[in-house]
N, C-alpha and C positions, 0 to 999 in steps of 0.2 A: 827667582822670587814667584814670579809665575806658576811656572811650572806644580811647584806647593800648592797655593793659591787651585789650580785648577784638580790637584788633587783630592785636596779638600775639599774641593764641589763634587765632583764625582761620587765621591765617598759618600758626602750629602744626600743625593740626588740621586742612587741605587737604593734609598730606602723605600723611595717610592718610583723610582721610574719600572721596576717588574713587573709594577700593574699596572703600569700609563697610569698611576693616581697621582694627583696633587698632595703635598700634605696637610691632610684635616679632612678627604675621602674618604669615600665607601671601604671598607677593607680588600686587598687583591680580589680579584675572581670573583668578586661578590655578583650576585645578580639582582637586574633589576627587575620591574613588576612586568616587565615585558619577556625576561628572558634571557635580555642579551648584557653583555659585561657592559658598564659603565663607557670603555673609549678604548679603541683601539688602539694598538702601537704606532698605530700614524703620528696616534696624539700626545705622545711624549714631547714631556718639557725638557729641555737640559739646559742647565745653568752653564754660563763661561765667561773667566775673566776678557775686559777689553785690554789687547794691546791698539800700537799704532796704525797697524794694520788690517784693525776691522773700524778705520773710524772709517772709508766711503758710506760700508752699511752701515751701519752706524748712525750718520746724521741724516739717511737715505730715510733712517726709521723714521726720528726725529721729525723731521721734515712733512713725514706725512700724518704724525701718529696726533689725535687733535688736540689735545691737554699736551702735548710737549712744549718748552719751553725753550726762549735762545738758551741760554742757562746750560740748557743738557746737552748740547752740540758738545762733538768732542770737541771744537777750538776753545772751548769755555777749559777745558779739562788740559788743554797742553800749554794756554795761561796759565793757569794754578801752578805749572809742574813748572815751566821756565823759571816763572816769579818767584816764587817760593821753595819748592825742590821736597814739596810735598810728595807723599809715596799715592799711583796710583791704584784704587782698586775698583775699576770699575765691573759692572756685572753684564751680563745680557743673555736675555735668554730665547730658543730657538725652538720652532716646531716646524718639525717636517723639514728642514733647511733654510725656514724664515726666520729670520728675528723678529719675536715677537711683543717684545718688551725690555727696556734697557734699566738701571739705575747707577749715576754718574756714584760716585766713593772714592773720599782720601782717607786717609791717615794723616792727623795734626796729631803732634806729638810735642810738648816744652814743658820748661822746670816750671813756668808761674800756672797754666790749667790744664795741666792733666795733656791724656791723651784720647781721643776719639774717632770715632770714625762718621764723616758725614759727606752730607750732599744737598750742596758742596758748597765748596768754601767760595767766601766772599758771592754767593749767591744769593738772590732772595727767594726763587724758585728751586726744587730740586723734587726729591722724591722718585720712587716707581713711576714710571710710566710704562702701559702696558695693558695688550689688547683685551685683557679680562680677567675675572677674578682671580681665576686658577696660575693667570703667568705672575699678578702682583702678589699671588701669598709665596711660589717658589721663587721669587727673587726678593719678598722678606725674609723668607727663612734663611736662603740662601745668607743675606748681611750677616743677619744675628748669628748665622754659625761663626762667619767671618770674625766678627767681632770679638765673638768669645774666643776664638784664634787668636788675635790679636793681643790677646787681655785688654782692650781698650777701658776707658772709665762709662764710657758710653758710645750709644749709635742714634746719628741724630735726622731726619729725614725734614728737609725742608718742605712740605709739600702742600701742593696747590687746593685740592679738593679734598672732599669728605667723602667719605662712604663705601671703599672703594676696600675689596677683600680686609682681612683679618687684622685687628690691631693691638689683637690679644697682647695683652702685657708692657704694653706702651704707654708713656706719659704724653698726654698732651699740651700744647702749650698754646693758650689765647692773646698771645701776649701782640700779633702782627697784622694787619689788615692790609690791605692793597685796594688802590684806588685806579676805578677807569673811564674814558669816557670817549663818545662818540665822538671824531672831527670831520669836517668837509671845505673844501674851500671855497665857500660861499661864504664869505667873511661877516655877516651880516646875520645869517643864521647862526653861523659858530658863536660870534659874542654875545647875539641873544640866547644862548643857552646857557651860560651861565650869570650868576646873581648881579644885585645891583653894586654891590661892592665892590666886588673883581673887575670889572667892566668899567670899573672907575679908576680902579689902581693900574690896568690896564694902560687908560689912557693918559693916567699921571705918565708911564714914564716917556709915551712919544711926548707929550709938553717937555718936559724935560731934556729934552735932545739926547734922547738913548736909540740906539742902531740896532743893524744886529749882522754876523756876520759867519758862516759855516768855513769852518776849516776840519782840517785834520792834522798830520803831524806837524805842518807849519805852526800849530796855537795851540800844540800842546804845551810849551813854559808859560805862555799867560794863563789857563785855565789852568796850572799847573799851581799857581804861583796864590790865585783867589781859593781854589780847592783847600788849600793847604792852611791858609789865615781861615778861613773859616772851619773846620773841622778844628783848627785849636783855640779858636775863638768859643766851642761847644764844649772842650775838653775834654776831648779824642784823638787819640794820636793817629796818625797820617799812616794810608799808605807811599808806599816807594813811586818817583815817576816809573820805574818801571813797571808799575803795575800797568799803568794806561797808557804809557809808550808800546807795550806787549799786545792789548785791545786792540789797538791803532793798528796794527802786525795780522795779526791774525781775522782779524774781519775788515779788508779793504770792501768799501761797499755797504757795510751792513754797520758800522761806526763812524761817527763823525763827534768833530765838537762844536757847539753855537756857544760866537763871544759876541757879548754885551759892552757897547762901549757908550762914552761918552765925550765927545767930541776924540781925543785918543786917546784916553786914559780909559781902560780898561775896570768894565764897573761889576762884573760876573761872568760865567761861564759855566757851560756845562756836556759833560758825554755823553752823547745819546749811542743806541743799540736798536737798527731794527731789523723784527723779523714780523715773517708773514704782515699782514695785515695791521704789526703795531709800531708805535716806536717809543721809544723808552731811554725817560731820563735818568739816566745813570747815576752821578757821579754830578757834581754842584755845587757853587758857590756864588755868594756873592761879598761888593766892601760894604760894611756898614753905614757908610758915609752917603749908600744910595740907596739905603733902604727907602725914605720918605721921596725918592723920585720913580717909587714902586719897581722897580730893578726884578724885582723875581717873577711876578706877575707878570711882565712884559715881556721877561723873557721865554719864558715857558709858552703865552703867547704867541710869539713869535716864529718857538720851536714847531706848534702845532701846525700854524700855516706854513711854513715849509717843509714838515711831515706830507699837509693835505695835500701842498698842487704834486705832490710826489706822486699821487696814489694813496695814501694810507688812509686807513678807517677810523683808527683807533688809538688813544691816548694810555698806554698806561702809566701809573705817575705810579709806580711801586709802592714800596712797603712801605712803613712808620708804624711804629709803639704808639698801642695807648697810652692817650694824656701828656704825649710829649707836643713840642710848639709846631713841629713838622707835623703833625697828626692833624691839628687844630685848620695851619694854614692850608694843607688839604683838604678837609672835612668843608671847608669858607668855598672849596669852590663849586660844591654840590655835584660832586660825582658819584658814580656807583663805587659806592663800599663791601668788599666782601674779608672774612675774615679767614687767616691762613693757617690751620691745622698743625704747625711745626708739632713734630711728636720725637716723643726719647726713649730708648730701649737702654734701660741700665744693667752693665754687665757686671763691673767691680764699684763705682756707684752705691750710692746708699741713697742718693737726692738728687729730682733734675736739678741739672745745673742752671744757674742764674748767672750766669756771664754778660746781661745788659747795663748799660748804663744807670738806670733809675733802680738797681739795687743797690742799696744807704749807705754799706761796706765799701763802694767805692765813691762815694760825695766829694770826701776832700782830695782825696786823689786826681776827682777831677776838676775840681777847686784847684789847686797847684796849677795844672796842666796851663788850663788857660794863660796862667803868667807867667809861662817858661817864654823865650825868644819864639821864635821864629825858626827861627833857622835850628836851635836845639832837636825843636820839636821833629824838623825834620829828618834829623839825624837818628834819633833814639826811638821815634814812632815807630817806622817800618817792623825796627828790633822786637814790638810789643803785639803787633796787628799780626804778625805773621801768624802767632798764636791765640789770633781771638777768628780765627775762620767766621 
């Protein structure tokens, strides 16, 4: 498969590399106003397909690139491969033998939701990370060519920033936003940075005897039970426990689980990722009987404090859909809100997909799912969400 992809990329690349130009640049060999050719041969950009042998140099680039995210790391791709078996088609760009851009991609195909090329499954962030617009556009063109050859319905890029390179032919979605906030080990200063209602709910948790404890694999069972219950109550199919076990296995030292208890009873739990200066609560839930005790506010407060004590300075609250309860909850913290400019390039599809729970056609299914026994949702949920990346 990789050999076929490389042949495709090189045949596409040849149209531009002979002139040292990116797609859309001036004609081959055209002189500039100074009389020089636009780019020297050393500026050629080669796009190649990723393999596990490239993991070290890929991650070195991701950890250096300013706008790369935890979801761009090669470990994320390995988790997706081991959990779901989706085919990886990651791409990277080289110039003068050095990586100058990456684009993680997966082909997800199933009977319910069609065929798609996605950057990246189970990730809130994805898309191209590149040194400049020329590299960005080369990776975009390569992804479009790959999507056409794979005959997917569409290509989806979960971009985090606007204004990079060309967006020609893409349909943009403005459904999601992300929230973040600076954190400090100074407890009083951090508490005062939040609105009064939030501070009251955090203190409510302490008054109700809630406590917190960080763990890893030993906390997985407690976490999964409360997480599965929470998503079932929302009418959403649950991921398999294997996904979370793989994240903990792949990212020791960069992932953990925070469990909230009242006496010995689990009240809530959240799985977290750590990248550069930020902590990111990624999967979480709480039991409804502890809502009035402020379990969710207390849980995220305890996470902020724990991360700040370890030297992290930013709290990445992740994405939420506009108009949902999760969106309103996060907005209530007064954090910085940033739109996520996800985009879709249609290949065989006639219109952009609408696979989110707010789609009215899913309303009856969501209501029915909320009434299913928890054990049944754990059994059949993973078979559904495998194809909902």
